[in-house]
N, C-alpha and C positions, 0 to 999 in steps of 0.2 A: 568267246575270244580272242589268243596272240590277237594284240594287233599289231604296227610297226610304225613306230614314234617318231619315223624319220618321214613318212609318208600323210601321216595325223598332222605334221605339221607344218606339209606343202600342201593340205589339202585348208588350213588357217588359215599361213600369208600370202598363200593367192590361190583367193576361190573360184574365181573367173579364168583361170588357167586348169586348175585342178576337171571343170566345171565342161575344157574342152580338150585334159586327154580321159577323164571316165567318159564320153561323149564318144572321144573316135573305139574305147574296148570298147562298146556295144556295135560298132561302127561296124569291126572285125571279125566281131565275135556274132558271128549268125546257129541256125538254127543243128549243121551239120556233123554239129560235134556235139559228145549232148555232157555236163560237169567234170565229169572225173573224166573221163580225152581234157578236156582238158588245159584240170588240171593237172593235169601226172606233165602231160606236156611241158605248161609251167616252170612244177617242178625241175624236170629237166635245161629250159632255157635259165630259171637260176642257181642254178649251179652251173653254168657255164660261165654265171657271169659272175659270181661269188656273193650272191647278195643275199646277205644270213638274213637281215629282219623282214623279209618280204617271204626271202622262204619259209621257215616260220610257218608265217599268215598261211601259202598253200597250202605247207606237211597238212594242219587245222580242214581246211577246206578242202582238197581232199577227202581223206580218212569224213569229210559228214557229208560229204560224197559217194562215198557208196568205197572206197580204195583198201584198196587189204595195208600193211605195212608190207606183202614180200610185191606188189604192186607199185607203190612207194621206190622201194629201195630195187628196182628193178628200176623204175624208171632213172632213179638217179645216177643207177648208175652206167647206165644208155650214152650218156653226158661224156665220158670217160671215153670214148673212140674222138669224140668231134673235138671233147672240151680242155684235154689232159688230166692226168692223175690230180696235179696239183690242184686245178681245182671242186675237182671232186673230195678229195682228202680239207680242202680249206671246211667247205661244209656239213662231213659226216659227224664232224661234235650234232652241230642244232640240228640235222634227227636223227639224231639218237636218240638227246633232250632232250624229241614231239614226240615221239617216237613212244617215249618208255615212259614219261611222268605224265 
């Protein structure tokens, strides 16, 4: 699986903060959404924030959770009206690399 090297560094350098961050994810992540839906939501958010390292990781996670390429592309394109075309364009090459890789 693709790893986010900066996130891995965060985990190594600040293990206590990482643990708290991980607990936060577990706290806000109930069972209301299935894993595929969670990953698609993540992709929309990561598109708007332009965070390509995590973006690539979550594409793989979405595929592993059963998302199709069409669903991934649509989730990412849904970020255009809310987040702007420039944010979408900034992650487009990463999306295509992961989907075609």
